[in-house]
N, C-alpha and C positions, 0 to 999 in steps of 0.2 A: 671544632670552631665553625660557626655558621656566619656567613656573610651574605648580603643581599646584592646580587648583580644587577646594576641599573639597566643593563641591556637585555636582561632575561625576559622571557615572555611573562605577561602579567600573572598567569597561573603559577608559574615556577617561583616568581618573586613573592607571591602571597604565601605559598607553602614555606618558603625559606623564612619569611617574616614570622609566621605562626610558630615555626620550630624554635626560633630564637626566643620568642615570647614565652613559649612553654618552658624552655630552658631557664629563663629568668625567674619564672614562678618557682622553680625547684629550690632556689635559695631561701624562699620563705619556708618551705618544707624543712630544709636543713637547719636553719638557725632557730626555729621556733622551739626546739628542745631546750634551749638555754633559758628563755623566760618562763617556760612551762615547768620543766622538770627540776632545773637548778634553782632559779630564783623563787618560784612560787611554792615548790614543794620541798625538795630534799635539802636545798641550801639553807632555807630559813629554819627548818626543824633541826637539822644536824648541827649547824654552827651554834644555834642557841643552846642545844644540849651540851655541846663541847664547852661553851663558855660557862654554863652553869656548873659543870664538873670542875672546871678550873677554879671557879669562885668558891665552891665548897671545899676544895683542897686547900685553898689559901686561908679560908676561915678556920678550918680545922688546925692549920699550922700556927696561925698568928692570933687566934681568938679563942676564948674559952667556951663560946656557944656556937651552935650551928646557925644556919640562915633561918631565922624564925620571924614571924610577924609579932605585932603587939600582944596578940592573944596566946603566943607561944606555939603557934602552928607552923609546921614546915612550909616555907615559901621560897624555894630555891631560885625561882626566876624573877620575882619581884623584889625580894629583900636580900638576895645574894649579889653582892657587888663585884664587878671586875674593874680593873683600872688600866688606863692607857694615857701616857704622857701626862701623868699627874691628875687626870680626870677620873672620877669614880662614877659608875652608873650601873643599874641593875642588869644582870645577865640577859633578862628578857627583853631589854631595850636595845641590845646589840644590833639586831637585824635592822631595825628602823634607822638607827644612826649609820650603819654600814651602807644602806641603800642611798642615803643622802650624800655621804662622802664619795661613794663610787660615782654617783651622778655628777657631782661637781667636777670630779676629775675628768669625766667624759666631756664636759663642756670645754675643758682646756685642751683636750686632744683632738676631738672630732673636727672643729673648725680648721685646725692646722692640716690634718690629713685631707679634709675635703678640699681645701685650697690647692693642695698639691695634685689631687685627683682631677680637679677641673682643668688644670694646666697640662696634665699628662696626656700623651698620645696613646698610652696603653695603661688602662686602669686595672687590668686583670691582676698584675702582680700585687697591687695594693689590696685588692679584694681578697686574693688568696692569702696574703701575709697576715692580715688581721683576722680573717675567718679561721685559718689554721692555727694561728697563735692563740686565739681565744679558745679553740677546741682543746688545745694541749693544756692550757691553764685549767680548763674545766675538768679534764681527765685527771690532772694532778691533784685536784681536791680530794681524791681518794687517799692521799698520803696523810691527810689531817686525822689525828687520832688523839685519844686521851683528853688533855686539856689544852692542846696546842691550837687555840682558836686564832691566834695571830697569823699563823701560816694560812689558815682558811680565809682570813680577811684579805691578805695580799693576793692570793690566787683568785678569789672572787673578783676583786677589783681589776685584775689583769684580764680575766674572762669577760667582764662587763665592758671594758674598753674595747676589746676585740669585737664583741658583739655590736656595740653602738657604732663604732667606726665602719665596720664592714656593711652594716645596714645603710648608713648614710651613702656610702659609695654605690651600694646596690640600688638605692632609690635613684641615684643620678643617671642610671642607665635608662630609666623609663622613657624620657623624652626622645631618646635615640632609637629605641626599638619599637615605639608605638606612635602613630599619628594621634592628633588631638582627639579625634572621635573614637579612638581605640583604647585610650588610657583608662577610662572608667572600667571597661571590661577586663583589661589586663590586670589592673591594680586590684580589683575586687576578686578576681580569680586567684591571684597570688595570696591575698589576705586569707581567703577561705581555705586555700590549700595549706597555708601555714598552720591554721588551727587544726586541720585534719592531721597533718604530720606530727604536730606536738601531741595530739591525743593518741595517735598510734604508738609513738615512742613511750609515752607515759604508761599506756596499757601494757606494753611488753615489760616495763620495769615493775609494774604492779604485780605481774605474774611471779616475778622473782621475789618480790617482797612478801607476798602472801604465802609463798612456798618456802620461806626461809627456814622453817623448822625441819621440813623434810630434806632440805638441801644442807642442813647442818651449819647454817650461818646465823649471825646475830642481826638485830635490827640495824645497828650501826654499819655492819658489813654490807647489808643490803643497800643502804644509802651510798656507800662507797662504790659498789658495783654500778649504781645508777649514775654516779659521776663519770665513771669510765665509759659506760655505754653512751652517755650523752655526748661526750667528747668525740667518740668514734662516729656516732650518728652524724653530728655536725660536720665533721671533716669529710666523711665518705660521700654524703649527698652534695657537698659543695663542689665536688668534682664535675657534676653534671652542668651547672651554669658556667663553670670555668671552661668547659669544653665547647659549649654552644654559643656563649656570648662573643661578640666581636672583640678582637684584640686591638685593632687600630682605630684611632679617633682623630678626625680632622680638627686641628686647632689653628689652621692658617688664618682664620678670621680674627684671632686674638692678637693684640699688639704684643710685640716682643716684651718679655718679662724683664723688668729692671730689678736686679737683686735676687733673681731666681723665682721659681714658681710660687714659693711660699709667700714672698713679699707681694708679688703681683696678685695672688689670690686674695690676700687680706685687703689690698688696695681696692679690688673690685667689690669685695663685700662691704667695705666702708662706703663706696660710691652708691651701692644699692641702698644701704641704710639711709643715706642722705636723700636720695631721690624718692625713697618710699614715702616721704612726708607729703608728696603730691597725691598720694592715694590713702588718705586717712581712713576711709571706710574699709579698705582692705586690711589695714593695721588694726582697726577695731575688731574685725572678725578674728584676726590672728590672736589678739589679746584675749578674746573670749574663749577661743579654742584652747589656749595654753592653760587657762584656769581649769576647765572641766576635764581636760585630758590628764592633768596631774592627779585629779581624783580617781580617774579610771585606772591609771597605772598603779596607784597606791593600793586600791582595793584588790587588784590582781596580785600584788606582791605580798600583802600582809594577811590575806584571807586564811591561808593555812595556819599561820601563827595564831590568829584569832580563834580558829576552830580548835587548835590544840591546847592553848594556854587558858582560854576563858571558858570554852565549852567542854573541854575534857575529852575530845575525840582522839582515838588512836590513829596512827598514821595511815592504816589501810582505809579508814573512813575518809580521811582527808584526801588521799590520792584518788579514791573513787569520786569524791566531790569535784576535784579538778578535772577528772575525765568527763564528768557530766558537763562542766562548763565548756570544755574544749569542743565536744561534739555538738552541743546545743548552739555554741557560738558559730559553728559552720552553718547551721540552719538559720541562725539569727542574722548573719551577714547577708545571706540571700534574701531573707524576708525584708530587711531594711531596703534593699534595692527595689523590691516589688512595691513596697509602700511608697517609696520616693517617686516612683513613676506615676502614682495616683494623686498624691497630695503635695509633692515637692520635697526637696532635700531639707530645707530649713525647718518646715513643720515636722518632718520625720525626726530630725535631730532633737528638736524641742520635746517631742513626745518621748524620745529615748531618755532625755535628761530627767523628765518627770518620773519615769520608771526607775531610774537610778536612785532618786530621792526616796521613793517608796521602798525599794529593796533595802537600802541602808537603814531606814527606819525599822523595817521588820527584822533586820539583822540584830538590832539591839535587844529584841524581845525573844530571840531564839533560846530555848531552854537547854541547859547543859545536858549532854548525853542524848538529846533527841535527834538522831541521825536523819529521820525523814524530813524534819523541819529544815535541817541544814541542806539536804539534797534539793528541796524545793527552792530554797534561797539560791542555790547554785544554778538552777534552771533559769531563774529570773535574771541573774547576772549574765549568763550565757546569751540570753536573747538580745541583750543590748551591748555586750562587750565589744565585739568586732565591728558591728554596723555603725556605731556612733563615730568611731575614728575613720572608717572607710568613707562615709559620706562627707565628713568634715574635710578630708583630703581632696575629694572630688570637687566640693564646693569652693575650696580655696583656690584650686587650679583655675577656676573660671574668673576669679578676681585678680589674677596676675596679668600685668600688661604683656601683650604678645611679644615674644622674643626674649622675655625676661624670666622664663619659667625656672631655669636652673638656679639663677641667683636668688629668686624669691623663695624657692624651696630650700635653699641653704639657710636662709633666715628662719624659715619654718622649722627646720631640724634643730638648728642651734637654739632657737627660742624654746622649743619643747624640752630640750635637755637642760637648759639654763633654769627652768622653773620647776622641773619635776622632782626636785629635792624637798619642796615645801610640804607635800603630802606625807611622805615618810617621816619627816621631822615632826610635823604636828602629831602624827600617830604615836611616835616614840615619846614625845614630851607629855602628851595626855596620859599615856600608860604609866610613865614614871611618876607624875605628880598625883594622879588619882589612885594608882594601884589597881586599876581595872581596865581591861581591854574593851569593855562595853562602851565606856566613855570615849575611848580612843577611836573606835569604829564609827560611832555616831557623829563624831566631830568632823568626819570627812564629808558629811552632807553639805557643808558650807561651799565646797568646790562646785557641786552640781547645782545648788540653788542659785548661787551668784552667776554661774554660767548660763543658766536658764533665763534669768532676768536680763542679763546683758544681751543674750541672743535675740530676745524679743525686740530689742531696740536697734539691732543692726539692720540697716536697709540693704538687704542682700542684692536686690535687683538694681538699685542705684550703684552699689559697689561694683557690680559686674560691668554695667554700662560705663562707669567712670574709668575703668581699666581699659576700655576700648573693645570690649567683647559684647557679643549679643546675648542677652539673658534668655534662658529657655522659658518656655511657656509656664512651667510649673516650678516654683521655688519653695 
């Protein structure tokens, strides 16, 4: 555990602060394996396959014909239905619906835990509990086999809750470990470090997957090994920030909680939402961000499914593609920072959104089986993936009234999770109704186009000044 001694010499204090900040960045490295390996690659492919197996088994038992389309061709993912609570939908749409449900459940849990964390004098047990709980659920996904997709759904939802809640608590440390002029650097370093960590973990899992024949394991068993190693990776590297982050937090400035920390936390959140009406330009930017970040997360989460089901790529091609995205995103994040220094954050974000529109337009025309085209598409996504959100977070921090950073970022996090189910839902509905993932992927353009138009009308400089902060020279 690292603490900063207020009486220490400046050099010692600076070293202690940097050590704690580096420790904080390690949690980005630790948790990135979940959205990368589990959500983007192995989770979507494996659970979709398990659901299709269950649907085929059910059809063979209860129906005289297999899963075929109107032309009599086998179509196990689009025309093979599974059922849940009386609802029937194609096996290929399971992942989109699951992402939507998991996100909605996150919205119910994250604010509760965030309120408790804001009132707690020691947030590390909460961070540890949700991080380690999520990692255990992730590793347990290796138990899913045959057609038992229901177990996979439950475990993924638990892992997703652990991931989302631990990240919210992790973000809340930033104002405590970094001064205002340090946060952009610390936040950007953590974001880039996270992409690097996710890429390294996925590369190791790719070695196992590509060597599965020589190891004597099946494709499904390679995915199960990826779940176990993802859980171990997440929990093992979480120990570093748990050791270096401060354990005690001064909450003496807060009024005594009536009815407990949970009630007080929600009361403060309600006050913030009411007072935020005095800063409509800040809310305008936040609303714009919530639209295009939904598109970003959806593209990241469904890209592997698009490559597999629509373009016919094998899993090794898909994993290689995700690796390209991860490592290019590391460079892209740094590049966004350099461009923002020259033209400003707003113009850089708008340029990034234009690239997103172009990339999704090109995704529609990628030919099935053409891996080089898909790799080039991955490079384009990687260039804008991390930088767009990183600059948005930095820009929003300047629009927050001084002394209200934690409360406004709570609204930021809750809002992001409250709206991020729309993209997966649109993707799933379009795939179900059209029978084509091409229409599903091109439909996501709407999030970036609307975000681009709205961003053009947000007066960023006035928003920063209205919040009581001094606008930088370039925006």
